[in-house]
C-alpha positions as CSV (number, residue, x, y, z in Angstrom):
1,M,0.0,0.0,0.0
2,K,1.0,3.6,-0.4
3,C,0.2,6.5,1.9
4,S,-1.7,8.2,-1.0
5,E,-4.2,5.3,-0.9
6,L,-5.3,6.0,2.6
7,Q,-7.3,8.6,4.5
8,I,-7.7,9.4,8.1
9,G,-10.2,7.0,9.6
10,D,-9.5,4.1,7.3
11,Y,-9.0,0.6,8.7
12,V,-6.1,-1.6,7.6
13,R,-4.6,-4.9,8.8
14,L,-1.1,-5.3,10.3
15,K,0.7,-8.0,8.2
16,R,2.6,-9.7,11.0
17,T,0.0,-9.7,13.8
18,N,-3.3,-9.6,11.8
19,E,-4.5,-6.7,14.1
20,I,-6.8,-4.1,12.6
21,V,-5.9,-0.5,13.2
22,G,-7.5,2.7,12.3
23,V,-5.4,5.4,10.6
24,F,-5.2,8.5,12.8
25,E,-2.3,10.3,11.1
26,I,-0.4,9.9,7.8
27,D,3.2,11.0,7.3
28,G,3.6,10.7,3.6
29,D,7.2,11.9,3.7
30,R,8.3,9.0,5.9
31,N,5.6,6.5,4.6
32,V,4.3,6.0,8.1
33,I,0.8,5.9,9.5
34,N,-0.2,6.2,13.2
35,N,-3.0,4.2,14.6
36,E,-5.9,5.8,16.3
37,P,-5.0,7.3,19.7
38,D,-7.4,5.1,21.7
39,G,-6.8,2.0,19.6
40,Y,-5.7,-1.3,21.1
41,C,-2.6,-1.7,19.0
42,S,0.6,-1.1,20.9
43,E,2.4,0.4,18.0
44,K,2.2,4.1,17.3
45,N,4.3,4.6,14.1
46,I,3.6,1.9,11.5
47,A,5.4,1.7,8.2
48,V,3.0,1.5,5.3
49,D,4.8,-1.5,4.0
50,D,3.7,-3.3,7.2
51,V,0.0,-3.0,6.5
52,E,-2.4,-4.5,4.0
53,P,-6.0,-3.7,3.0
54,I,-8.9,-5.6,4.5
55,T,-10.8,-7.6,1.9
56,L,-14.5,-6.6,1.7
57,T,-16.7,-9.6,2.5
58,L,-20.4,-10.3,2.6
59,E,-20.2,-10.7,6.4
60,I,-18.6,-7.3,6.8
61,L,-21.2,-5.7,4.6
62,E,-24.1,-7.2,6.4
63,R,-22.5,-6.2,9.8
64,N,-22.7,-2.6,8.5
65,G,-26.3,-2.6,7.5
66,F,-26.2,-3.8,3.9
67,E,-29.2,-6.0,2.9
68,L,-29.0,-8.7,0.2
69,R,-32.0,-8.4,-2.2
70,N,-32.5,-9.6,-5.7
71,G,-28.7,-10.1,-6.3
72,F,-27.7,-6.7,-4.9
73,L,-26.5,-5.5,-1.6
74,Y,-28.4,-2.3,-0.6
75,H,-27.7,0.2,2.1
76,R,-30.7,2.3,3.2
77,I,-30.4,6.1,3.5
78,D,-33.3,6.4,5.9
79,D,-36.5,4.6,6.9
80,K,-38.4,5.4,3.7
81,P,-39.4,2.2,1.8
82,H,-37.3,1.7,-1.4
83,H,-35.1,4.6,-0.6
84,Y,-31.5,3.5,-0.8
85,D,-28.3,5.6,-1.0
86,F,-26.4,3.1,-3.0
87,K,-26.1,-0.6,-3.9
88,L,-23.4,-3.1,-4.6
89,E,-23.6,-5.6,-7.4
90,N,-22.4,-9.2,-7.6
91,G,-25.0,-10.7,-5.4
92,G,-22.9,-10.6,-2.4
93,V,-20.2,-12.9,-3.9
94,F,-16.8,-11.3,-3.8
95,T,-14.8,-12.0,-6.9
96,S,-11.3,-10.8,-7.9
97,E,-13.1,-8.0,-9.7
98,G,-14.7,-6.8,-6.4
99,Y,-18.1,-5.4,-5.8
100,T,-19.5,-2.7,-8.2
101,L,-20.8,0.3,-6.2
102,Q,-23.7,2.1,-7.7
103,C,-24.4,5.5,-6.2
104,C,-26.2,8.0,-8.4
105,I,-24.3,8.1,-11.7
106,Y,-21.1,6.5,-10.2
107,H,-20.1,2.9,-10.8
108,L,-16.9,2.0,-8.9
109,T,-15.2,-1.3,-8.2
110,I,-14.7,-1.8,-4.5
111,R,-12.4,-4.6,-3.3
112,Y,-11.3,-3.4,0.2
113,V,-12.8,-1.9,3.3
114,H,-10.9,1.3,3.0
115,E,-12.1,1.8,-0.5
116,L,-15.7,1.5,0.6
117,Q,-15.0,3.9,3.5
118,H,-13.8,6.5,0.9
119,A,-17.0,6.0,-1.2
120,L,-19.2,6.3,1.9
121,R,-17.5,9.6,2.8
122,L,-18.1,10.8,-0.8
123,C,-21.8,10.0,-0.3
124,R,-21.7,12.0,3.0
125,L,-22.2,8.9,5.1
126,N,-19.2,9.9,7.3
127,D,-20.7,8.3,10.5
128,L,-20.9,4.9,8.8
129,A,-17.5,5.2,7.3
130,D,-15.8,6.3,10.5
131,N,-17.5,3.6,12.6
132,F,-17.3,0.8,10.0
133,K,-17.4,-2.6,11.6
134,T,-14.8,-5.2,10.4
135,E,-14.7,-8.8,11.4
136,E,-12.4,-8.0,14.3
137,R,-13.6,-4.6,15.5
């Protein structure tokens, strides 16, 4: 991974311990990220080479409020029937191509949790993005 691929609040996995940490600070000059200040990881400065993205799975999506219907995973914007902010294609089956995010006119391939967090922030769903639930958090 590169620092330029990450944003504050993204979740990544430490390669050697499998721990999930939230990015609190990015130092692009030194290629280092800092985990969140109240995080459980004992490391503060983490080399970007020591982290990897978290693969997006059906379980993670369901844990975050996505509903599988008619071959799509939908996330509801509010309580209005049939009112969704976006949907993911592929019927909940992750392939090497990833999920295809449909939000308004956008169609983006999403493979990893941090990529979905970026898309959620673009859709002004900051609370969901910043409190995203992974399999270990």
